[in-house]
C-alpha positions, 0 to 999 in steps of 0.5 A: 814527834812520832812513835819511831822518833820517840823511841829513837830519842829514848835509845840515844838518851840511854846510850849517852847515859851509859857512855857518861857512866862508863867514861866516869870510870876511865882515868883521865889526863893528868893522872900519873897512872897514865904515864906509868908502865904496867907490870906483867900479869903473873897470876892467871886464873878464873879471877881474871874473867870478871875484870876482863868482862868489866873492861869489855863492858866499859869499852863498849858502853863508852863507844871505844874500840879498845881499853887498857887496864892502866886506863882504869888505874890498874898497873897490869899488862892487860887490854881488851879491844874490838876493832871490827865493830859489834859484829866481832867478839871483844878480845882480851890480851895478857902481857901483849908485846909487838914482835914485828911491825912493818916499815910501811907507816900510815898517818891517821887521826886517833882519839883516846878515852883518857883525853876527852874530846881530843884527837890528833894525827898519829903515824904508826906502822900499818901491819904488826904482829902481837904476841900475848896470852889469852884469858886462859893463859894460852899463847896467842899471836895476832897478825893485824893490819889497818885499824886493828893494828892501830888499836893494838899499838895504841893500847900497848902504848898505854901499858908502856905509859905512852899517850898519843900526846907523845907521838903527835906532831909538835904543833898538835901536841901544843894545841891539845895540851892547851885545850886539855888545860882549858877543858876544851876539845881539839882536832887536827887542822883540816879534820872534819867538824862532826859530832864526837861519836860519829867523827870520821878522819878524812884519810882513815877511820878514827881510833878511839881507845 
């Protein structure tokens, strides 16, 4: 093994180690908190920043593109997302609500950090407008499309106690539930059989949040 290959292997090992440590902090399927509706954040102030930074760190280390507070066992309407990859800043939203969604719907494969190694085909509006507060308590409005819209809908679902299992086609839901009970992975029929971290959906990018 050459020096470059050795460095790359060491880097990949560190990434896997950080991901495992991050995923260990995420609440998994079966915990009742994932089916509970989060309460609005009413106390705004500097004390929120450490919580937001922790969520962003867990999201990034777990190689996700979004994370809801309920996935860490916190029943607060708070989410973070970074749908544009490492070239974009992570964003935190308090008390997010979908104000408008398009009639145009798109099906894409979605994964979830709380459902390890499980993905399903989920139909969602292609465009949404989300109203929320930023970490300073200032009103913000996001007009999102494509992957960003999908991630926001996925995370807001978490805050409402809704999982992708609840939105998946019946046959996929049954298959995924069986896989979760048996500790196995599940992907929709026809999806590419690739490494989990590099998985691509054959119609649109997979969302893992």
